[in-house]
Biopython code that builds the backbone (N, CA, C, O; Angstrom):
import numpy as np
from Bio.PDB.StructureBuilder import StructureBuilder

atoms = [
    (1, "UNK", "N", (217.291, 55.900, 207.033)),
    (1, "UNK", "CA", (216.193, 56.370, 207.835)),
    (1, "UNK", "C", (215.192, 57.063, 206.915)),
    (1, "UNK", "O", (215.575, 57.786, 205.995)),
    (2, "UNK", "N", (213.936, 56.837, 207.170)),
    (2, "UNK", "CA", (212.863, 57.514, 206.461)),
    (2, "UNK", "C", (212.012, 58.225, 207.499)),
    (2, "UNK", "O", (211.606, 57.628, 208.496)),
    (3, "UNK", "N", (211.746, 59.491, 207.262)),
    (3, "UNK", "CA", (210.921, 60.284, 208.175)),
    (3, "UNK", "C", (209.690, 60.740, 207.413)),
    (3, "UNK", "O", (209.794, 61.260, 206.303)),
    (4, "UNK", "N", (208.518, 60.541, 208.018)),
    (4, "UNK", "CA", (207.260, 61.004, 207.419)),
    (4, "UNK", "C", (206.822, 62.269, 208.126)),
    (4, "UNK", "O", (206.807, 62.339, 209.355)),
    (5, "UNK", "N", (206.461, 63.280, 207.324)),
    (5, "UNK", "CA", (206.047, 64.573, 207.847)),
    (5, "UNK", "C", (204.636, 64.917, 207.404)),
    (5, "UNK", "O", (204.146, 64.416, 206.392)),
    (6, "UNK", "N", (203.995, 65.776, 208.176)),
    (6, "UNK", "CA", (202.749, 66.413, 207.773)),
    (6, "UNK", "C", (202.788, 67.819, 208.351)),
    (6, "UNK", "O", (202.929, 68.003, 209.560)),
    (7, "UNK", "N", (202.664, 68.803, 207.480)),
    (7, "UNK", "CA", (202.733, 70.204, 207.905)),
    (7, "UNK", "C", (203.992, 70.483, 208.725)),
    (7, "UNK", "O", (203.946, 71.167, 209.747)),
    (8, "UNK", "N", (205.106, 69.943, 208.260)),
    (8, "UNK", "CA", (206.423, 70.125, 208.884)),
    (8, "UNK", "C", (206.549, 69.488, 210.268)),
    (8, "UNK", "O", (207.494, 69.784, 210.999)),
    (9, "UNK", "N", (205.606, 68.618, 210.633)),
    (9, "UNK", "CA", (205.675, 67.888, 211.897)),
    (9, "UNK", "C", (205.967, 66.418, 211.615)),
    (9, "UNK", "O", (205.407, 65.830, 210.691)),
    (10, "UNK", "N", (206.844, 65.837, 212.416)),
    (10, "UNK", "CA", (207.193, 64.430, 212.245)),
    (10, "UNK", "C", (206.006, 63.559, 212.643)),
    (10, "UNK", "O", (205.451, 63.714, 213.731)),
    (11, "UNK", "N", (205.618, 62.638, 211.749)),
    (11, "UNK", "CA", (204.557, 61.676, 212.045)),
    (11, "UNK", "C", (205.149, 60.355, 212.522)),
    (11, "UNK", "O", (204.664, 59.745, 213.475)),
    (12, "UNK", "N", (206.203, 59.928, 211.840)),
    (12, "UNK", "CA", (206.859, 58.661, 212.179)),
    (12, "UNK", "C", (208.217, 58.610, 211.497)),
    (12, "UNK", "O", (208.533, 59.426, 210.631)),
    (13, "UNK", "N", (209.005, 57.637, 211.910)),
    (13, "UNK", "CA", (210.273, 57.417, 211.230)),
    (13, "UNK", "C", (210.588, 55.931, 211.249)),
    (13, "UNK", "O", (210.189, 55.201, 212.157)),
    (14, "UNK", "N", (211.311, 55.504, 210.230)),
    (14, "UNK", "CA", (211.656, 54.098, 210.063)),
    (14, "UNK", "C", (213.158, 53.988, 209.844)),
    (14, "UNK", "O", (213.758, 54.783, 209.120)),
    (15, "UNK", "N", (213.748, 52.995, 210.480)),
    (15, "UNK", "CA", (215.173, 52.745, 210.297)),
    (15, "UNK", "C", (215.377, 51.331, 209.788)),
    (15, "UNK", "O", (214.510, 50.472, 209.948)),
    (16, "UNK", "N", (216.518, 51.095, 209.180)),
    (16, "UNK", "CA", (216.903, 49.754, 208.792)),
    (16, "UNK", "C", (218.349, 49.554, 209.224)),
    (16, "UNK", "O", (219.200, 50.422, 209.031)),
    (17, "UNK", "N", (218.605, 48.387, 209.815)),
    (17, "UNK", "CA", (219.925, 48.061, 210.351)),
    (17, "UNK", "C", (220.347, 46.701, 209.807)),
    (17, "UNK", "O", (219.576, 45.743, 209.857)),
    (18, "UNK", "N", (221.545, 46.620, 209.298)),
    (18, "UNK", "CA", (222.071, 45.363, 208.751)),
    (18, "UNK", "C", (222.513, 44.476, 209.916)),
    (18, "UNK", "O", (223.328, 44.885, 210.744)),
    (19, "UNK", "N", (221.967, 43.253, 209.972)),
    (19, "UNK", "CA", (222.307, 42.292, 211.032)),
    (19, "UNK", "C", (222.696, 40.977, 210.349)),
    (19, "UNK", "O", (221.837, 40.273, 209.818)),
    (20, "UNK", "N", (223.953, 40.660, 210.365)),
    (20, "UNK", "CA", (224.450, 39.472, 209.668)),
    (20, "UNK", "C", (223.698, 38.219, 210.132)),
    (20, "UNK", "O", (223.644, 37.911, 211.323)),
    (21, "UNK", "N", (223.118, 37.502, 209.151)),
    (21, "UNK", "CA", (222.407, 36.269, 209.431)),
    (21, "UNK", "C", (220.965, 36.436, 209.886)),
    (21, "UNK", "O", (220.274, 35.441, 210.103)),
    (22, "UNK", "N", (220.490, 37.686, 210.038)),
    (22, "UNK", "CA", (219.132, 37.910, 210.549)),
    (22, "UNK", "C", (218.057, 37.477, 209.554)),
    (22, "UNK", "O", (217.132, 36.747, 209.909)),
    (23, "UNK", "N", (218.184, 37.928, 208.322)),
    (23, "UNK", "CA", (217.167, 37.637, 207.315)),
    (23, "UNK", "C", (217.822, 37.606, 205.930)),
    (23, "UNK", "O", (217.668, 38.545, 205.149)),
    (24, "UNK", "N", (218.553, 36.529, 205.626)),
    (24, "UNK", "CA", (219.276, 36.459, 204.356)),
    (24, "UNK", "C", (218.387, 36.637, 203.129)),
    (24, "UNK", "O", (218.853, 37.130, 202.102)),
    (25, "UNK", "N", (217.126, 36.250, 203.214)),
    (25, "UNK", "CA", (216.208, 36.381, 202.075)),
    (25, "UNK", "C", (215.953, 37.846, 201.723)),
    (25, "UNK", "O", (215.556, 38.144, 200.596)),
    (26, "UNK", "N", (216.173, 38.758, 202.656)),
    (26, "UNK", "CA", (215.947, 40.187, 202.420)),
    (26, "UNK", "C", (217.189, 40.994, 202.784)),
    (26, "UNK", "O", (217.089, 42.082, 203.351)),
    (27, "UNK", "N", (218.361, 40.453, 202.452)),
    (27, "UNK", "CA", (219.592, 41.197, 202.614)),
    (27, "UNK", "C", (220.083, 41.365, 204.039)),
    (27, "UNK", "O", (220.968, 42.182, 204.293)),
    (28, "UNK", "N", (219.521, 40.601, 204.983)),
    (28, "UNK", "CA", (219.898, 40.688, 206.405)),
    (28, "UNK", "C", (219.528, 42.026, 207.044)),
    (28, "UNK", "O", (220.196, 42.485, 207.971)),
    (29, "UNK", "N", (218.466, 42.644, 206.546)),
    (29, "UNK", "CA", (218.023, 43.920, 207.113)),
    (29, "UNK", "C", (216.965, 43.699, 208.185)),
    (29, "UNK", "O", (216.069, 42.869, 208.029)),
    (30, "UNK", "N", (217.079, 44.444, 209.267)),
    (30, "UNK", "CA", (216.093, 44.524, 210.348)),
    (30, "UNK", "C", (215.487, 45.909, 210.245)),
    (30, "UNK", "O", (216.210, 46.904, 210.213)),
    (31, "UNK", "N", (214.161, 45.981, 210.193)),
    (31, "UNK", "CA", (213.467, 47.263, 210.093)),
    (31, "UNK", "C", (212.736, 47.559, 211.400)),
    (31, "UNK", "O", (212.291, 46.651, 212.101)),
    (32, "UNK", "N", (212.624, 48.837, 211.707)),
    (32, "UNK", "CA", (211.847, 49.262, 212.868)),
    (32, "UNK", "C", (211.174, 50.585, 212.536)),
    (32, "UNK", "O", (211.816, 51.521, 212.060)),
    (33, "UNK", "N", (209.874, 50.650, 212.794)),
    (33, "UNK", "CA", (209.099, 51.866, 212.558)),
    (33, "UNK", "C", (208.646, 52.420, 213.904)),
    (33, "UNK", "O", (208.115, 51.698, 214.748)),
    (34, "UNK", "N", (208.870, 53.718, 214.082)),
    (34, "UNK", "CA", (208.566, 54.383, 215.348)),
    (34, "UNK", "C", (207.570, 55.511, 215.128)),
    (34, "UNK", "O", (207.554, 56.147, 214.074)),
    (35, "UNK", "N", (206.744, 55.749, 216.130)),
    (35, "UNK", "CA", (205.826, 56.883, 216.096)),
    (35, "UNK", "C", (206.588, 58.148, 216.475)),
    (35, "UNK", "O", (207.746, 58.086, 216.888)),
    (36, "UNK", "N", (205.931, 59.287, 216.331)),
    (36, "UNK", "CA", (206.593, 60.556, 216.662)),
    (36, "UNK", "C", (206.969, 60.637, 218.144)),
    (36, "UNK", "O", (207.855, 61.408, 218.514)),
    (37, "UNK", "N", (206.307, 59.852, 218.989)),
    (37, "UNK", "CA", (206.662, 59.845, 220.410)),
    (37, "UNK", "C", (207.524, 58.628, 220.770)),
    (37, "UNK", "O", (207.559, 58.196, 221.922)),
    (38, "UNK", "N", (208.222, 58.082, 219.757)),
    (38, "UNK", "CA", (209.216, 57.011, 219.914)),
    (38, "UNK", "C", (208.659, 55.649, 220.317)),
    (38, "UNK", "O", (209.407, 54.805, 220.811)),
    (39, "UNK", "N", (207.364, 55.417, 220.117)),
    (39, "UNK", "CA", (206.807, 54.083, 220.347)),
    (39, "UNK", "C", (207.122, 53.205, 219.143)),
    (39, "UNK", "O", (207.047, 53.657, 218.000)),
    (40, "UNK", "N", (207.473, 51.953, 219.402)),
    (40, "UNK", "CA", (207.711, 51.009, 218.313)),
    (40, "UNK", "C", (206.357, 50.617, 217.728)),
    (40, "UNK", "O", (205.505, 50.070, 218.428)),
    (41, "UNK", "N", (206.167, 50.898, 216.450)),
    (41, "UNK", "CA", (204.913, 50.543, 215.778)),
    (41, "UNK", "C", (205.036, 49.176, 215.111)),
    (41, "UNK", "O", (204.102, 48.374, 215.152)),
    (42, "UNK", "N", (206.188, 48.913, 214.498)),
    (42, "UNK", "CA", (206.486, 47.631, 213.864)),
    (42, "UNK", "C", (207.986, 47.422, 213.968)),
    (42, "UNK", "O", (208.763, 48.375, 214.046)),
    (43, "UNK", "N", (208.380, 46.140, 213.966)),
    (43, "UNK", "CA", (209.814, 45.861, 213.972)),
    (43, "UNK", "C", (210.079, 44.485, 213.404)),
    (43, "UNK", "O", (209.204, 43.619, 213.388)),
    (44, "UNK", "N", (211.297, 44.300, 212.938)),
    (44, "UNK", "CA", (211.699, 42.997, 212.434)),
    (44, "UNK", "C", (211.627, 42.899, 210.926)),
    (44, "UNK", "O", (212.101, 43.783, 210.212)),
    (45, "UNK", "N", (211.039, 41.831, 210.449)),
    (45, "UNK", "CA", (210.905, 41.556, 209.015)),
    (45, "UNK", "C", (209.590, 42.158, 208.533)),
    (45, "UNK", "O", (208.630, 41.435, 208.267)),
    (46, "UNK", "N", (209.551, 43.471, 208.423)),
    (46, "UNK", "CA", (208.322, 44.181, 208.051)),
    (46, "UNK", "C", (208.082, 43.989, 206.555)),
    (46, "UNK", "O", (208.851, 44.475, 205.726)),
    (47, "UNK", "N", (207.021, 43.286, 206.225)),
    (47, "UNK", "CA", (206.751, 42.923, 204.839)),
    (47, "UNK", "C", (206.631, 44.144, 203.922)),
    (47, "UNK", "O", (207.115, 44.105, 202.791)),
    (48, "UNK", "N", (206.004, 45.216, 204.381)),
    (48, "UNK", "CA", (205.861, 46.403, 203.534)),
    (48, "UNK", "C", (207.224, 47.031, 203.233)),
    (48, "UNK", "O", (207.426, 47.559, 202.140)),
    (49, "UNK", "N", (208.150, 46.982, 204.173)),
    (49, "UNK", "CA", (209.505, 47.499, 203.942)),
    (49, "UNK", "C", (210.242, 46.621, 202.929)),
    (49, "UNK", "O", (210.875, 47.118, 201.998)),
    (50, "UNK", "N", (210.146, 45.316, 203.131)),
    (50, "UNK", "CA", (210.817, 44.376, 202.225)),
    (50, "UNK", "C", (210.270, 44.529, 200.814)),
    (50, "UNK", "O", (211.037, 44.555, 199.852)),
    (51, "UNK", "N", (208.963, 44.630, 200.683)),
    (51, "UNK", "CA", (208.337, 44.787, 199.370)),
    (51, "UNK", "C", (208.804, 46.062, 198.686)),
    (51, "UNK", "O", (209.113, 46.051, 197.494)),
    (52, "UNK", "N", (208.858, 47.152, 199.427)),
    (52, "UNK", "CA", (209.269, 48.440, 198.860)),
    (52, "UNK", "C", (210.738, 48.425, 198.447)),
    (52, "UNK", "O", (211.095, 48.999, 197.418)),
    (53, "UNK", "N", (211.586, 47.782, 199.227)),
    (53, "UNK", "CA", (213.020, 47.775, 198.955)),
    (53, "UNK", "C", (213.457, 46.668, 197.999)),
    (53, "UNK", "O", (214.569, 46.723, 197.474)),
    (54, "UNK", "N", (212.624, 45.681, 197.763)),
    (54, "UNK", "CA", (212.992, 44.554, 196.887)),
    (54, "UNK", "C", (213.393, 44.959, 195.472)),
    (54, "UNK", "O", (214.288, 44.329, 194.908)),
    (55, "UNK", "N", (212.782, 45.974, 194.871)),
    (55, "UNK", "CA", (213.215, 46.340, 193.520)),
    (55, "UNK", "C", (214.679, 46.796, 193.443)),
    (55, "UNK", "O", (215.269, 46.809, 192.362)),
    (56, "UNK", "N", (215.258, 47.167, 194.575)),
    (56, "UNK", "CA", (216.659, 47.595, 194.581)),
    (56, "UNK", "C", (217.537, 46.596, 195.344)),
    (56, "UNK", "O", (218.544, 46.977, 195.942)),
    (57, "UNK", "N", (217.149, 45.324, 195.319)),
    (57, "UNK", "CA", (217.945, 44.295, 196.018)),
    (57, "UNK", "C", (219.370, 44.256, 195.492)),
    (57, "UNK", "O", (220.294, 43.933, 196.238)),
    (58, "UNK", "N", (219.566, 44.586, 194.198)),
    (58, "UNK", "CA", (220.925, 44.606, 193.634)),
    (58, "UNK", "C", (221.765, 45.744, 194.213)),
    (58, "UNK", "O", (222.986, 45.752, 194.061)),
    (59, "UNK", "N", (221.126, 46.692, 194.866)),
    (59, "UNK", "CA", (221.820, 47.785, 195.546)),
    (59, "UNK", "C", (221.751, 47.573, 197.061)),
    (59, "UNK", "O", (221.712, 48.534, 197.829)),
    (60, "UNK", "N", (221.737, 46.306, 197.479)),
    (60, "UNK", "CA", (221.666, 45.922, 198.898)),
    (60, "UNK", "C", (220.416, 46.480, 199.583)),
    (60, "UNK", "O", (220.447, 46.836, 200.761)),
    (61, "UNK", "N", (219.319, 46.550, 198.827)),
    (61, "UNK", "CA", (218.017, 46.996, 199.334)),
    (61, "UNK", "C", (218.008, 48.465, 199.731)),
    (61, "UNK", "O", (217.100, 48.913, 200.431)),
    (62, "UNK", "N", (219.006, 49.211, 199.294)),
    (62, "UNK", "CA", (219.097, 50.623, 199.665)),
    (62, "UNK", "C", (218.505, 51.473, 198.555)),
    (62, "UNK", "O", (218.965, 51.427, 197.414)),
    (63, "UNK", "N", (217.483, 52.248, 198.893)),
    (63, "UNK", "CA", (216.821, 53.147, 197.961)),
    (63, "UNK", "C", (217.561, 54.478, 197.983)),
    (63, "UNK", "O", (217.823, 55.038, 199.047)),
    (64, "UNK", "N", (217.892, 54.973, 196.803)),
    (64, "UNK", "CA", (218.581, 56.255, 196.687)),
    (64, "UNK", "C", (217.644, 57.267, 196.038)),
    (64, "UNK", "O", (216.869, 56.925, 195.145)),
    (65, "UNK", "N", (217.722, 58.499, 196.486)),
    (65, "UNK", "CA", (216.919, 59.578, 195.923)),
    (65, "UNK", "C", (217.842, 60.629, 195.341)),
    (65, "UNK", "O", (218.908, 60.912, 195.889)),
    (66, "UNK", "N", (217.428, 61.198, 194.239)),
    (66, "UNK", "CA", (218.188, 62.282, 193.631)),
    (66, "UNK", "C", (217.978, 63.548, 194.441)),
    (66, "UNK", "O", (216.856, 63.858, 194.842)),
    (67, "UNK", "N", (219.045, 64.269, 194.679)),
    (67, "UNK", "CA", (218.951, 65.500, 195.463)),
    (67, "UNK", "C", (218.452, 66.685, 194.645)),
    (67, "UNK", "O", (218.085, 67.718, 195.207)),
    (68, "UNK", "N", (218.436, 66.542, 193.323)),
    (68, "UNK", "CA", (217.985, 67.642, 192.477)),
    (68, "UNK", "C", (216.506, 67.514, 192.098)),
    (68, "UNK", "O", (216.015, 68.268, 191.258)),
    (69, "UNK", "N", (215.803, 66.573, 192.706)),
    (69, "UNK", "CA", (214.371, 66.389, 192.421)),
    (69, "UNK", "C", (213.609, 66.343, 193.751)),
    (69, "UNK", "O", (214.119, 65.820, 194.742)),
    (70, "UNK", "N", (212.398, 66.886, 193.770)),
    (70, "UNK", "CA", (211.615, 66.842, 195.020)),
    (70, "UNK", "C", (211.175, 65.417, 195.359)),
    (70, "UNK", "O", (210.908, 64.608, 194.470)),
    (71, "UNK", "N", (211.105, 65.127, 196.647)),
    (71, "UNK", "CA", (210.588, 63.832, 197.098)),
    (71, "UNK", "C", (209.091, 63.820, 196.932)),
    (71, "UNK", "O", (208.432, 64.844, 197.108)),
    (72, "UNK", "N", (208.551, 62.669, 196.594)),
    (72, "UNK", "CA", (207.092, 62.548, 196.438)),
    (72, "UNK", "C", (206.467, 62.008, 197.688)),
    (72, "UNK", "O", (205.249, 61.838, 197.746)),
]
sb = StructureBuilder()
sb.init_structure("model")
sb.init_model(0)
sb.init_chain("A")
sb.init_seg("    ")
for serial, (resi, resn, name, xyz) in enumerate(atoms, 1):
    if name == "N":
        sb.init_residue(resn, " ", resi, " ")
    sb.init_atom(name, np.array(xyz, "f"), 0.0, 1.0, " ", f" {name:<3s}", serial, name[0])
structure = sb.get_structure()
């Protein structure tokens, strides 16, 4: 899950769920982006999500962050 904040307020959040056979070209991940009031903004094979996660395809498209460094 990725949550976007501004001034400590949630702007949106994005989830990714593994669905066997859904999208083998992108690791079978289904993405969904929601607004702060839970409206679906995008869902499915979201190209911006796939592009961002593609550099870590060898890690099953999962991006890891170090806990000892601030998020950018």
